[in-house]
Z-matrix of the N, CA and C atoms (Angstrom, degrees):
N
C 1 1.478
C 2 1.536 1 109.41
N 3 1.321 2 116.23 1 125.33
C 4 1.472 3 119.27 2 -179.28
C 5 1.523 4 110.93 3 -81.57
N 6 1.322 5 114.98 4 134.38
C 7 1.465 6 119.96 5 174.86
C 8 1.529 7 109.97 6 -88.07
N 9 1.344 8 115.34 7 -31.87
C 10 1.473 9 120.54 8 -177.98
C 11 1.525 10 109.34 9 -128.84
N 12 1.320 11 115.18 10 133.95
C 13 1.467 12 120.57 11 172.51
C 14 1.526 13 108.70 12 -136.10
N 15 1.312 14 115.33 13 124.88
C 16 1.472 15 121.72 14 176.66
C 17 1.525 16 105.96 15 -112.74
N 18 1.330 17 116.45 16 120.93
C 19 1.464 18 120.14 17 -173.11
C 20 1.528 19 111.71 18 -123.00
N 21 1.344 20 115.15 19 121.42
C 22 1.476 21 122.51 20 176.01
C 23 1.531 22 111.94 21 44.62
N 24 1.313 23 114.20 22 50.43
C 25 1.461 24 119.43 23 -170.40
C 26 1.526 25 112.37 24 -92.19
N 27 1.327 26 114.94 25 133.97
C 28 1.468 27 122.87 26 174.41
C 29 1.522 28 108.45 27 -127.70
N 30 1.327 29 115.55 28 143.48
C 31 1.458 30 119.99 29 170.84
C 32 1.527 31 108.01 30 -135.26
N 33 1.335 32 115.17 31 113.22
C 34 1.458 33 120.90 32 177.04
C 35 1.523 34 107.53 33 -116.71
N 36 1.325 35 116.28 34 121.68
C 37 1.467 36 120.20 35 -179.38
C 38 1.532 37 110.43 36 -78.33
N 39 1.318 38 114.94 37 164.88
C 40 1.479 39 120.60 38 -177.06
C 41 1.516 40 113.31 39 -58.88
N 42 1.339 41 116.06 40 -26.88
C 43 1.472 42 118.89 41 -179.78
C 44 1.538 43 112.47 42 -82.33
N 45 1.346 44 115.73 43 4.95
C 46 1.464 45 120.29 44 176.83
C 47 1.518 46 114.66 45 92.79
N 48 1.334 47 117.41 46 -5.11
C 49 1.468 48 120.27 47 -179.84
C 50 1.532 49 109.51 48 -75.00
N 51 1.339 50 115.18 49 128.54
C 52 1.472 51 120.34 50 174.80
C 53 1.523 52 107.74 51 -90.50
N 54 1.341 53 116.49 52 111.81
C 55 1.468 54 120.55 53 -177.46
C 56 1.526 55 111.42 54 -89.65
N 57 1.338 56 116.81 55 -33.10
C 58 1.465 57 122.70 56 -179.98
C 59 1.528 58 107.16 57 -134.27
N 60 1.345 59 116.47 58 133.39
C 61 1.474 60 119.51 59 -177.39
C 62 1.526 61 110.80 60 -131.57
N 63 1.327 62 115.71 61 114.30
C 64 1.470 63 123.82 62 175.77
C 65 1.524 64 112.10 63 47.02
N 66 1.329 65 115.41 64 54.36
C 67 1.464 66 120.99 65 -177.42
C 68 1.522 67 110.81 66 -88.89
N 69 1.332 68 115.56 67 130.38
C 70 1.468 69 122.65 68 174.21
C 71 1.515 70 108.70 69 -126.88
N 72 1.324 71 115.97 70 126.09
C 73 1.469 72 121.51 71 -175.77
C 74 1.520 73 109.83 72 -148.75
N 75 1.315 74 116.27 73 147.11
C 76 1.473 75 120.05 74 169.81
C 77 1.522 76 107.75 75 -136.33
N 78 1.329 77 115.54 76 132.21
C 79 1.470 78 121.22 77 179.22
C 80 1.518 79 107.63 78 -124.91
N 81 1.325 80 116.02 79 123.53
C 82 1.466 81 121.43 80 -175.98
C 83 1.524 82 110.90 81 -80.39
N 84 1.309 83 115.76 82 158.29
C 85 1.471 84 121.10 83 174.44
C 86 1.518 85 109.35 84 -58.92
N 87 1.323 86 115.85 85 136.18
C 88 1.460 87 120.31 86 175.53
C 89 1.519 88 115.15 87 86.47
N 90 1.328 89 118.12 88 -0.49
C 91 1.470 90 120.06 89 178.36
C 92 1.527 91 111.15 90 -77.82
N 93 1.328 92 115.31 91 157.22
C 94 1.467 93 123.22 92 170.38
C 95 1.524 94 105.49 93 -120.48
N 96 1.329 95 116.85 94 116.15
C 97 1.466 96 121.62 95 -171.62
C 98 1.525 97 110.46 96 -126.83
N 99 1.330 98 115.80 97 130.53
C 100 1.456 99 120.65 98 170.84
C 101 1.530 100 109.17 99 -94.48
N 102 1.336 101 116.12 100 137.34
C 103 1.470 102 121.21 101 172.59
C 104 1.521 103 106.33 102 -111.98
N 105 1.334 104 115.66 103 118.72
C 106 1.467 105 119.77 104 -176.75
C 107 1.535 106 109.91 105 -123.44
N 108 1.324 107 114.87 106 167.94
C 109 1.460 108 121.03 107 179.78
C 110 1.517 109 109.06 108 155.97
N 111 1.322 110 115.97 109 156.54
C 112 1.463 111 121.04 110 177.98
C 113 1.528 112 109.66 111 -65.33
N 114 1.332 113 116.70 112 165.82
C 115 1.468 114 120.25 113 175.95
C 116 1.527 115 108.84 114 -56.78
N 117 1.326 116 116.16 115 135.00
C 118 1.465 117 120.21 116 -179.47
C 119 1.516 118 114.01 117 83.96
N 120 1.357 119 116.92 118 9.38
C 121 1.475 120 119.90 119 -177.58
C 122 1.525 121 112.87 120 -81.55
N 123 1.348 122 116.44 121 -14.04
C 124 1.467 123 119.85 122 -179.16
C 125 1.523 124 114.40 123 108.97
N 126 1.348 125 116.50 124 1.81
C 127 1.481 126 120.54 125 -178.96
C 128 1.522 127 111.99 126 -55.62
N 129 1.348 128 115.07 127 -55.18
C 130 1.467 129 119.23 128 -175.59
C 131 1.518 130 111.68 129 -64.68
N 132 1.340 131 116.43 130 -35.94
C 133 1.469 132 119.68 131 178.86
C 134 1.524 133 110.05 132 -63.04
N 135 1.332 134 116.57 133 -44.32
C 136 1.469 135 119.97 134 178.46
C 137 1.529 136 110.42 135 -60.17
N 138 1.336 137 116.20 136 -48.24
C 139 1.467 138 121.03 137 -179.22
C 140 1.538 139 110.10 138 -58.64
N 141 1.337 140 116.16 139 -45.20
C 142 1.475 141 120.23 140 -177.97
C 143 1.526 142 112.09 141 -66.59
N 144 1.320 143 117.32 142 -30.33
C 145 1.465 144 119.44 143 177.69
C 146 1.535 145 111.06 144 -68.67
N 147 1.326 146 116.98 145 -29.25
C 148 1.465 147 119.82 146 -179.19
C 149 1.529 148 111.86 147 -68.19
N 150 1.345 149 116.77 148 -34.56
C 151 1.473 150 117.46 149 177.82
C 152 1.532 151 111.60 150 -106.42
N 153 1.329 152 115.36 151 18.70
C 154 1.460 153 124.44 152 171.77
C 155 1.526 154 114.09 153 61.47
N 156 1.344 155 115.28 154 33.38
C 157 1.465 156 119.81 155 168.30
C 158 1.535 157 108.18 156 -76.85
N 159 1.341 158 114.88 157 -31.43
C 160 1.468 159 122.08 158 174.80
C 161 1.524 160 108.89 159 -124.59
N 162 1.335 161 115.91 160 151.35
C 163 1.467 162 121.04 161 174.47
C 164 1.522 163 108.62 162 -111.95
N 165 1.344 164 117.28 163 142.10
C 166 1.461 165 117.76 164 176.52
C 167 1.530 166 111.08 165 -67.91
N 168 1.323 167 116.31 166 149.74
C 169 1.463 168 120.89 167 175.37
C 170 1.529 169 109.34 168 -70.79
N 171 1.329 170 114.81 169 -39.20
C 172 1.466 171 122.33 170 175.21
C 173 1.514 172 108.83 171 -143.68
N 174 1.338 173 115.69 172 156.16
C 175 1.462 174 119.59 173 176.35
C 176 1.519 175 112.32 174 100.66
N 177 1.334 176 114.58 175 -178.45
C 178 1.463 177 121.00 176 -174.97
C 179 1.523 178 110.39 177 -126.26
N 180 1.326 179 115.32 178 143.62
C 181 1.462 180 121.83 179 175.31
C 182 1.528 181 107.12 180 -129.08
N 183 1.330 182 116.16 181 107.65
C 184 1.464 183 120.85 182 179.97
C 185 1.520 184 110.00 183 -99.90
N 186 1.333 185 116.24 184 129.57
C 187 1.469 186 122.31 185 172.75
C 188 1.526 187 106.02 186 -126.07
N 189 1.338 188 115.70 187 116.13
C 190 1.465 189 119.28 188 -177.88
C 191 1.521 190 112.70 189 58.45
N 192 1.334 191 116.24 190 36.04
C 193 1.464 192 120.78 191 176.98
C 194 1.520 193 115.16 192 83.72
N 195 1.344 194 117.27 193 -4.71
C 196 1.478 195 120.88 194 -179.61
C 197 1.528 196 108.64 195 -101.38
N 198 1.324 197 116.47 196 129.71
C 199 1.473 198 120.06 197 174.65
C 200 1.527 199 107.90 198 -77.61
N 201 1.335 200 115.41 199 96.40
C 202 1.469 201 119.49 200 -173.39
C 203 1.529 202 111.54 201 -69.29
N 204 1.322 203 116.85 202 -19.59
C 205 1.466 204 120.22 203 176.97
C 206 1.527 205 111.00 204 -63.14
N 207 1.344 206 115.30 205 -29.33
C 208 1.464 207 119.82 206 -177.10
C 209 1.540 208 112.90 207 -97.08
N 210 1.328 209 115.50 208 0.77
C 211 1.469 210 120.14 209 -176.21
C 212 1.528 211 110.78 210 -68.18
N 213 1.316 212 115.68 211 132.53
C 214 1.469 213 118.60 212 175.36
C 215 1.524 214 109.92 213 -66.08
N 216 1.338 215 115.62 214 149.30
C 217 1.473 216 119.75 215 179.36
C 218 1.522 217 111.54 216 -55.91
N 219 1.330 218 116.02 217 -35.81
C 220 1.474 219 119.94 218 -177.35
C 221 1.533 220 112.43 219 -70.00
N 222 1.359 221 116.62 220 -12.54
C 223 1.474 222 120.09 221 -177.97
C 224 1.539 223 112.10 222 -105.94
N 225 1.322 224 116.77 223 -3.13
C 226 1.471 225 120.18 224 -175.28
C 227 1.534 226 111.08 225 -60.44
N 228 1.343 227 116.53 226 -36.71
C 229 1.476 228 119.47 227 -178.06
C 230 1.530 229 110.99 228 -60.26
N 231 1.337 230 116.80 229 -31.64
C 232 1.473 231 119.93 230 179.70
C 233 1.527 232 111.10 231 -67.78
N 234 1.336 233 115.67 232 -37.86
C 235 1.466 234 120.18 233 175.38
C 236 1.524 235 109.88 234 -62.93
N 237 1.346 236 116.15 235 -46.87
C 238 1.472 237 119.65 236 -173.51
C 239 1.528 238 112.32 237 -69.15
N 240 1.321 239 117.37 238 -23.62
C 241 1.465 240 119.71 239 174.88
C 242 1.523 241 112.09 240 -64.16
N 243 1.321 242 115.64 241 -25.07
C 244 1.471 243 119.91 242 -177.16
C 245 1.524 244 111.96 243 -93.03
N 246 1.332 245 115.60 244 -2.40
C 247 1.467 246 121.14 245 -178.85
C 248 1.521 247 109.84 246 -113.59
N 249 1.324 248 115.35 247 158.17
C 250 1.456 249 120.18 248 164.36
C 251 1.511 250 107.17 249 -113.24
N 252 1.333 251 118.14 250 138.00
C 253 1.467 252 120.95 251 179.89
C 254 1.528 253 108.74 252 -128.14
N 255 1.331 254 115.82 253 127.25
C 256 1.466 255 121.72 254 178.36
C 257 1.524 256 107.82 255 -116.86
N 258 1.328 257 116.18 256 122.69
C 259 1.460 258 121.13 257 -177.41
C 260 1.531 259 110.82 258 -100.79
N 261 1.327 260 115.22 259 168.66
C 262 1.462 261 120.92 260 177.40
C 263 1.526 262 111.09 261 -70.18
N 264 1.341 263 116.22 262 -35.43
C 265 1.471 264 119.55 263 -170.65
C 266 1.539 265 112.96 264 -105.22
N 267 1.319 266 116.45 265 33.99
C 268 1.472 267 125.31 266 168.16
C 269 1.535 268 115.52 267 62.34
N 270 1.336 269 117.91 268 -54.22
C 271 1.475 270 121.79 269 -179.53
C 272 1.542 271 112.84 270 55.45
N 273 1.323 272 116.50 271 39.91
C 274 1.473 273 120.29 272 175.28
C 275 1.525 274 109.87 273 -84.56
N 276 1.327 275 115.60 274 154.08
C 277 1.473 276 120.69 275 178.47
C 278 1.521 277 107.69 276 -88.67
N 279 1.348 278 118.13 277 113.75
C 280 1.468 279 121.46 278 -168.17
C 281 1.519 280 114.61 279 -64.06
N 282 1.346 281 117.78 280 -27.20
C 283 1.471 282 119.24 281 -175.79
C 284 1.533 283 112.31 282 -91.21
N 285 1.324 284 116.98 283 1.42
C 286 1.468 285 120.62 284 178.21
C 287 1.527 286 109.49 285 -106.33
N 288 1.335 287 115.92 286 147.59
C 289 1.470 288 120.07 287 175.85
C 290 1.525 289 109.27 288 -70.98
N 291 1.350 290 114.74 289 172.03
C 292 1.465 291 120.68 290 176.18
C 293 1.532 292 109.76 291 -55.40
N 294 1.332 293 115.84 292 -48.06
C 295 1.473 294 119.94 293 179.99
C 296 1.532 295 110.47 294 -58.08
N 297 1.329 296 116.38 295 -46.89
C 298 1.475 297 121.16 296 -176.72
C 299 1.529 298 112.10 297 -66.52
N 300 1.350 299 116.30 298 -35.62
C 301 1.464 300 119.94 299 177.72
C 302 1.527 301 111.06 300 -62.31
N 303 1.328 302 115.89 301 -41.14
C 304 1.470 303 119.83 302 -179.00
C 305 1.533 304 110.27 303 -75.14
N 306 1.336 305 115.81 304 -40.65
C 307 1.474 306 120.18 305 -179.98
C 308 1.526 307 111.72 306 -64.61
N 309 1.311 308 116.27 307 -30.31
C 310 1.466 309 121.94 308 -177.22
C 311 1.535 310 111.87 309 -54.06
N 312 1.339 311 115.24 310 -38.23
C 313 1.477 312 120.09 311 -179.53
C 314 1.534 313 111.28 312 -62.52
N 315 1.340 314 116.29 313 -31.96
C 316 1.467 315 119.86 314 -179.60
C 317 1.526 316 111.69 315 -86.34
N 318 1.342 317 115.34 316 -34.69
C 319 1.479 318 118.47 317 176.75
C 320 1.522 319 110.02 318 -61.68
N 321 1.346 320 115.42 319 -36.10
C 322 1.470 321 120.70 320 -178.14
C 323 1.528 322 112.00 321 -62.48
N 324 1.343 323 116.76 322 -25.04
C 325 1.472 324 118.11 323 179.03
C 326 1.533 325 111.65 324 -102.34
N 327 1.340 326 115.09 325 12.17
C 328 1.470 327 119.63 326 170.73
C 329 1.519 328 115.76 327 81.34
N 330 1.327 329 117.85 328 21.81
C 331 1.463 330 120.10 329 178.39
C 332 1.528 331 110.09 330 -73.79
N 333 1.325 332 115.96 331 146.59
C 334 1.468 333 121.42 332 179.58
C 335 1.524 334 109.53 333 -74.36
N 336 1.348 335 116.35 334 146.46
C 337 1.472 336 120.21 335 -175.65
C 338 1.534 337 112.61 336 -57.90
N 339 1.341 338 117.10 337 -30.66
C 340 1.480 339 120.05 338 178.47
C 341 1.530 340 111.14 339 -64.36
N 342 1.332 341 116.16 340 -34.00
C 343 1.476 342 120.41 341 178.42
C 344 1.519 343 110.88 342 -80.20
N 345 1.334 344 116.22 343 -29.51
C 346 1.461 345 120.51 344 -174.34
C 347 1.526 346 111.74 345 -68.45
N 348 1.341 347 117.14 346 -46.42
C 349 1.465 348 120.30 347 -171.51
C 350 1.539 349 113.83 348 -54.98
N 351 1.355 350 119.16 349 -52.99
C 352 1.472 351 117.56 350 -178.86
C 353 1.525 352 113.45 351 -62.57
N 354 1.330 353 116.22 352 -33.54
C 355 1.468 354 119.38 353 179.79
C 356 1.534 355 110.82 354 -67.50
N 357 1.345 356 116.14 355 -42.81
C 358 1.468 357 120.27 356 -179.47
C 359 1.527 358 110.10 357 -64.43
N 360 1.326 359 116.46 358 -45.00
C 361 1.471 360 119.96 359 -178.93
C 362 1.536 361 110.67 360 -62.41
N 363 1.328 362 115.78 361 -41.51
C 364 1.473 363 119.64 362 178.77
C 365 1.534 364 110.76 363 -62.77
N 366 1.338 365 116.75 364 -43.58
C 367 1.471 366 120.41 365 -179.84
C 368 1.527 367 110.81 366 -63.17
N 369 1.353 368 116.60 367 -42.11
C 370 1.476 369 119.97 368 179.68
C 371 1.529 370 111.40 369 -68.21
N 372 1.331 371 117.00 370 -34.87
C 373 1.471 372 120.23 371 175.09
C 374 1.528 373 110.62 372 -62.80
N 375 1.328 374 115.84 373 -39.91
C 376 1.466 375 120.35 374 -178.09
C 377 1.527 376 113.13 375 -65.14
N 378 1.327 377 117.46 376 -24.01
C 379 1.469 378 120.05 377 178.09
C 380 1.541 379 111.56 378 -107.63
N 381 1.330 380 116.42 379 8.34
C 382 1.467 381 121.05 380 175.59
C 383 1.515 382 115.33 381 71.38
N 384 1.356 383 116.47 382 34.63
C 385 1.475 384 119.06 383 -176.77
C 386 1.526 385 113.55 384 -126.89
N 387 1.314 386 117.02 385 20.34
C 388 1.469 387 118.55 386 -177.71
C 389 1.533 388 111.55 387 -58.87
N 390 1.332 389 116.10 388 -32.79
C 391 1.476 390 120.22 389 -177.84
C 392 1.531 391 112.77 390 -77.05
N 393 1.329 392 117.72 391 -5.10
C 394 1.466 393 121.04 392 -178.21
C 395 1.524 394 112.43 393 -110.13
N 396 1.340 395 117.89 394 12.84
C 397 1.465 396 117.31 395 -168.86
C 398 1.521 397 114.16 396 -68.18
N 399 1.334 398 117.89 397 -17.86
C 400 1.478 399 119.15 398 177.27
C 401 1.528 400 112.61 399 -95.16
N 402 1.320 401 116.35 400 -1.05
C 403 1.479 402 120.24 401 179.17
C 404 1.529 403 110.27 402 -77.69
N 405 1.331 404 114.45 403 158.68
C 406 1.465 405 120.96 404 174.56
C 407 1.530 406 108.88 405 -100.71
N 408 1.349 407 117.46 406 156.64
C 409 1.469 408 119.73 407 -177.53
C 410 1.529 409 114.55 408 -50.98
N 411 1.359 410 117.51 409 -38.68
C 412 1.472 411 118.35 410 -176.78
C 413 1.536 412 112.75 411 -72.54
N 414 1.336 413 117.09 412 -5.29
C 415 1.470 414 121.02 413 176.16
C 416 1.527 415 111.88 414 -96.24
N 417 1.331 416 115.74 415 2.44
C 418 1.464 417 120.27 416 -175.93
C 419 1.525 418 111.16 417 -110.56
N 420 1.326 419 115.02 418 154.93
C 421 1.473 420 119.87 419 172.35
C 422 1.533 421 108.45 420 -74.91
N 423 1.343 422 116.00 421 168.39
C 424 1.466 423 120.13 422 178.28
C 425 1.523 424 112.00 423 -58.44
N 426 1.332 425 115.82 424 -41.76
C 427 1.468 426 119.73 425 179.61
C 428 1.522 427 111.87 426 -63.84
N 429 1.346 428 115.74 427 -40.16
C 430 1.474 429 119.46 428 178.20
C 431 1.523 430 110.98 429 -66.27
N 432 1.336 431 116.30 430 -39.74
C 433 1.474 432 119.02 431 178.12
C 434 1.529 433 110.60 432 -61.69
N 435 1.336 434 116.33 433 -40.30
C 436 1.466 435 118.14 434 179.52
C 437 1.528 436 110.77 435 -67.79
N 438 1.331 437 117.34 436 -32.53
C 439 1.477 438 119.95 437 176.31
C 440 1.527 439 110.93 438 -66.62
N 441 1.337 440 116.65 439 -35.27
C 442 1.473 441 119.60 440 174.79
C 443 1.537 442 109.48 441 -61.92
N 444 1.332 443 115.63 442 -42.16
C 445 1.475 444 120.07 443 179.10
C 446 1.516 445 110.98 444 -61.09
N 447 1.339 446 116.13 445 -40.37
C 448 1.472 447 119.21 446 178.79
C 449 1.528 448 109.40 447 -66.33
N 450 1.335 449 117.19 448 -43.09
C 451 1.473 450 120.15 449 177.75
C 452 1.522 451 110.65 450 -58.09
N 453 1.330 452 116.31 451 -43.91
C 454 1.468 453 121.04 452 179.49
C 455 1.531 454 110.70 453 -62.66
N 456 1.323 455 115.75 454 -36.96
C 457 1.473 456 118.82 455 -176.08
C 458 1.532 457 112.61 456 -78.05
N 459 1.357 458 118.08 457 -21.08
C 460 1.479 459 119.58 458 -179.73
C 461 1.524 460 112.92 459 -104.22
N 462 1.350 461 117.63 460 -2.76
C 463 1.474 462 119.91 461 -173.09
C 464 1.532 463 111.94 462 -62.60
N 465 1.318 464 115.78 463 -27.39
C 466 1.468 465 119.95 464 179.79
C 467 1.536 466 112.04 465 -94.63
N 468 1.334 467 115.63 466 12.94
C 469 1.469 468 123.10 467 178.43
C 470 1.535 469 112.21 468 50.64
N 471 1.344 470 116.47 469 57.80
C 472 1.463 471 119.02 470 -178.64
C 473 1.527 472 111.14 471 -71.46
N 474 1.315 473 115.57 472 156.17
C 475 1.476 474 120.67 473 176.28
C 476 1.532 475 110.59 474 -80.62
N 477 1.350 476 115.59 475 -20.94
C 478 1.462 477 120.76 476 -175.73
C 479 1.525 478 110.38 477 -133.22
N 480 1.335 479 114.83 478 131.18
C 481 1.466 480 121.17 479 176.97
C 482 1.531 481 107.51 480 -118.64
N 483 1.338 482 115.54 481 119.88
C 484 1.463 483 121.89 482 -178.46
C 485 1.528 484 107.91 483 -106.53
N 486 1.325 485 115.98 484 121.40
C 487 1.465 486 120.58 485 -176.28
C 488 1.523 487 109.45 486 -119.09
N 489 1.322 488 116.24 487 116.81
C 490 1.466 489 121.41 488 -177.63
C 491 1.521 490 109.19 489 -103.74
N 492 1.331 491 116.42 490 98.41
C 493 1.472 492 122.67 491 -178.81
C 494 1.544 493 112.04 492 51.63
N 495 1.339 494 118.40 493 51.51
C 496 1.472 495 119.09 494 -173.49
C 497 1.522 496 114.42 495 -66.59
N 498 1.341 497 117.10 496 -18.11
C 499 1.472 498 119.48 497 179.88
C 500 1.527 499 111.56 498 -106.96
N 501 1.338 500 116.98 499 10.26
C 502 1.464 501 121.73 500 -174.70
C 503 1.516 502 114.83 501 -57.92
N 504 1.345 503 117.01 502 -31.06
C 505 1.473 504 120.21 503 -177.33
C 506 1.527 505 112.97 504 -105.01
N 507 1.330 506 117.27 505 12.64
C 508 1.468 507 119.82 506 -171.54
C 509 1.521 508 111.36 507 -116.88
N 510 1.346 509 116.10 508 154.02
C 511 1.460 510 118.29 509 179.22
C 512 1.537 511 110.22 510 -77.03
N 513 1.345 512 118.07 511 166.69
C 514 1.470 513 120.84 512 -171.23
C 515 1.532 514 115.11 513 -56.26
N 516 1.353 515 117.68 514 -43.54
C 517 1.470 516 119.39 515 -178.29
C 518 1.522 517 111.19 516 -63.24
N 519 1.334 518 116.00 517 -44.93
C 520 1.469 519 120.46 518 -179.39
C 521 1.535 520 109.86 519 -67.17
N 522 1.327 521 116.02 520 -36.81
C 523 1.464 522 120.53 521 178.13
C 524 1.525 523 110.82 522 -59.12
N 525 1.334 524 115.95 523 -44.27
C 526 1.475 525 119.62 524 178.94
C 527 1.521 526 111.08 525 -62.85
N 528 1.334 527 115.53 526 -38.88
C 529 1.475 528 121.02 527 177.85
C 530 1.532 529 110.78 528 -59.92
N 531 1.340 530 115.64 529 -46.17
C 532 1.470 531 121.36 530 -178.64
C 533 1.524 532 110.24 531 -62.22
N 534 1.333 533 116.75 532 -44.25
C 535 1.464 534 119.54 533 -177.14
C 536 1.528 535 110.85 534 -70.56
N 537 1.335 536 117.47 535 -31.86
C 538 1.474 537 117.98 536 177.19
C 539 1.529 538 110.36 537 -68.52
N 540 1.337 539 117.58 538 -31.51
C 541 1.481 540 120.30 539 173.97
C 542 1.529 541 109.81 540 -65.77
N 543 1.324 542 116.90 541 -44.03
C 544 1.469 543 120.55 542 178.12
C 545 1.527 544 110.77 543 -61.99
N 546 1.327 545 116.24 544 -39.55
C 547 1.469 546 121.08 545 179.07
C 548 1.526 547 110.73 546 -63.19
N 549 1.334 548 115.07 547 -40.97
C 550 1.471 549 120.46 548 178.39
C 551 1.534 550 110.58 549 -62.77
N 552 1.334 551 116.43 550 -43.85
C 553 1.470 552 121.36 551 179.33
C 554 1.533 553 109.88 552 -61.26
N 555 1.325 554 115.82 553 -42.60
C 556 1.460 555 121.65 554 178.66
C 557 1.530 556 110.81 555 -60.89
N 558 1.326 557 116.32 556 -45.89
C 559 1.479 558 120.37 557 -175.59
C 560 1.524 559 112.35 558 -75.53
N 561 1.327 560 117.05 559 -42.11
C 562 1.472 561 119.74 560 -174.31
C 563 1.519 562 113.23 561 -77.38
N 564 1.341 563 116.28 562 -37.01
C 565 1.472 564 119.00 563 -173.74
C 566 1.530 565 113.05 564 -110.49
N 567 1.344 566 116.71 565 -3.65
C 568 1.463 567 119.59 566 -178.90
C 569 1.520 568 113.06 567 69.02
N 570 1.344 569 116.02 568 19.69
C 571 1.470 570 120.70 569 -179.86
C 572 1.529 571 109.62 570 -69.93
N 573 1.317 572 116.90 571 129.28
C 574 1.463 573 121.45 572 175.24
C 575 1.534 574 107.91 573 -73.37
N 576 1.328 575 116.21 574 131.00
C 577 1.470 576 119.62 575 -178.13
C 578 1.527 577 109.94 576 -124.56
N 579 1.327 578 114.39 577 129.11
C 580 1.468 579 121.54 578 174.51
C 581 1.519 580 106.50 579 -120.70
N 582 1.330 581 115.95 580 122.27
C 583 1.458 582 119.79 581 -175.35
C 584 1.524 583 110.75 582 -128.19
N 585 1.334 584 116.13 583 115.58
C 586 1.466 585 121.51 584 171.93
C 587 1.524 586 107.59 585 -81.90
N 588 1.328 587 116.61 586 132.21
C 589 1.463 588 118.31 587 -175.63
C 590 1.526 589 112.29 588 -155.06
N 591 1.351 590 114.92 589 156.26
C 592 1.465 591 122.80 590 170.26
C 593 1.534 592 109.17 591 -107.67
N 594 1.322 593 117.15 592 2.76
C 595 1.467 594 121.31 593 -169.07
C 596 1.530 595 111.60 594 -82.84
N 597 1.312 596 114.25 595 93.19
C 598 1.470 597 121.79 596 -176.26
C 599 1.533 598 112.29 597 -56.91
N 600 1.354 599 117.14 598 -46.42
C 601 1.471 600 120.99 599 -175.40
C 602 1.523 601 111.57 600 -60.82
N 603 1.315 602 115.68 601 -43.85
C 604 1.470 603 119.65 602 -177.95
C 605 1.526 604 110.97 603 -65.16
N 606 1.315 605 116.12 604 -46.02
C 607 1.481 606 119.92 605 -179.40
C 608 1.529 607 110.07 606 -60.73
N 609 1.325 608 116.88 607 -43.92
C 610 1.467 609 120.59 608 -178.58
C 611 1.524 610 112.01 609 -67.35
N 612 1.326 611 116.39 610 -34.81
C 613 1.466 612 120.13 611 -178.46
C 614 1.532 613 111.89 612 -74.32
N 615 1.327 614 116.94 613 -37.37
C 616 1.466 615 120.72 614 -170.33
C 617 1.530 616 113.86 615 -78.37
N 618 1.334 617 117.31 616 -27.39
C 619 1.469 618 120.85 617 179.92
C 620 1.529 619 112.92 618 52.74
N 621 1.320 620 115.45 619 48.23
C 622 1.469 621 121.65 620 176.05
C 623 1.537 622 109.18 621 -99.13
N 624 1.320 623 115.53 622 -178.01
C 625 1.465 624 118.85 623 173.97
C 626 1.534 625 108.86 624 -66.56
N 627 1.331 626 115.97 625 135.05
C 628 1.469 627 121.00 626 -177.90
C 629 1.526 628 109.42 627 -125.43
N 630 1.339 629 115.55 628 121.77
C 631 1.460 630 122.43 629 176.55
C 632 1.529 631 107.46 630 -105.28
N 633 1.324 632 116.12 631 122.01
C 634 1.471 633 121.44 632 -179.50
C 635 1.526 634 109.62 633 -106.52
N 636 1.334 635 116.03 634 124.58
C 637 1.460 636 121.46 635 174.06
C 638 1.525 637 109.55 636 -105.19
N 639 1.323 638 115.50 637 138.63
C 640 1.468 639 121.31 638 173.95
C 641 1.523 640 107.48 639 -133.76
N 642 1.329 641 116.22 640 117.76
C 643 1.478 642 121.30 641 -179.07
C 644 1.528 643 111.87 642 50.98
N 645 1.337 644 115.32 643 41.47
C 646 1.464 645 119.92 644 175.23
C 647 1.511 646 115.06 645 81.20
N 648 1.338 647 116.78 646 0.61
C 649 1.468 648 121.22 647 -177.62
C 650 1.526 649 108.85 648 -110.59
N 651 1.343 650 116.09 649 145.60
C 652 1.462 651 120.79 650 176.80
C 653 1.530 652 108.29 651 -72.63
N 654 1.340 653 116.70 652 107.71
C 655 1.468 654 121.27 653 -176.51
C 656 1.518 655 111.62 654 -88.04
N 657 1.342 656 117.20 655 -34.65
C 658 1.468 657 120.15 656 173.96
C 659 1.521 658 109.91 657 -160.56
N 660 1.324 659 114.91 658 158.53
C 661 1.468 660 122.61 659 -178.85
C 662 1.521 661 106.18 660 -147.09
N 663 1.344 662 116.14 661 102.63
C 664 1.460 663 120.29 662 -174.58
C 665 1.517 664 111.27 663 -117.15
N 666 1.334 665 115.96 664 138.06
C 667 1.472 666 121.25 665 -177.74
C 668 1.524 667 111.94 666 -63.57
N 669 1.337 668 116.45 667 -44.89
C 670 1.471 669 119.88 668 176.57
C 671 1.522 670 106.62 669 -126.25
N 672 1.314 671 114.61 670 76.98
C 673 1.453 672 120.50 671 -168.70
C 674 1.514 673 113.93 672 -91.32
N 675 1.331 674 114.18 673 173.56
C 676 1.461 675 121.05 674 173.66
C 677 1.524 676 108.10 675 -128.49
N 678 1.318 677 115.67 676 175.17
C 679 1.468 678 120.46 677 -173.69
C 680 1.524 679 109.80 678 -87.79
N 681 1.318 680 116.25 679 102.78
C 682 1.466 681 121.00 680 175.05
C 683 1.516 682 107.42 681 -129.16
N 684 1.328 683 115.68 682 110.92
C 685 1.464 684 120.77 683 -179.76
C 686 1.516 685 108.08 684 -126.05
N 687 1.332 686 115.80 685 128.93
C 688 1.465 687 120.02 686 174.87
C 689 1.523 688 106.48 687 -92.13
N 690 1.322 689 116.54 688 102.80
C 691 1.469 690 120.11 689 -179.02
C 692 1.527 691 108.56 690 -62.75
N 693 1.340 692 115.29 691 131.50
C 694 1.474 693 118.36 692 179.76
C 695 1.519 694 109.88 693 -82.41
N 696 1.309 695 116.30 694 136.37
C 697 1.486 696 120.58 695 -178.83
C 698 1.510 697 109.88 696 -105.42
């Protein structure tokens, strides 16, 4: 059963740049997929279309059976409640503790505090940060901050986790740590993971499905791929 289907998709920005051209993709439930490509290849546009930050100019984007391209703006929040999103730049709330940052995602959807606590603790345990729940973001390393972001994104047990360059600001050792946490989440909970990345070492080591975009076009799609990008000059 496919969780994501992208059909005959085009994205042309107002300045005339074609970011995505006639893209067709299907991603099954439980897959772990890397999206790679040089800067300007369309990676970020594809990722943003999945959580409806961008709409395709033409074509369809189905997430969990819903054509998100046709979703009204007032309904987008309902889609995002079912997703987890991990960004490169953490987006943590500096005046809240680790626990409060993760709980915030559940408070926003109106969950009762009695239900929130066990979920937050479980999410922090899954990323190895239970002992840091009273710390503030500025007391954490970059890798720890990104683990808080992952905890926040999985606290609602989403079926899909979208990661946009999650290791972009981290050194190689910490990057491997972050991806092994994502791998664990994928294997233990069956969470579908889509990760846009420039990290050659991680892609080559993990041997997951690799989707390569070049100038908005699907250049290759390999089940156990490696990082091969033709930089455009």
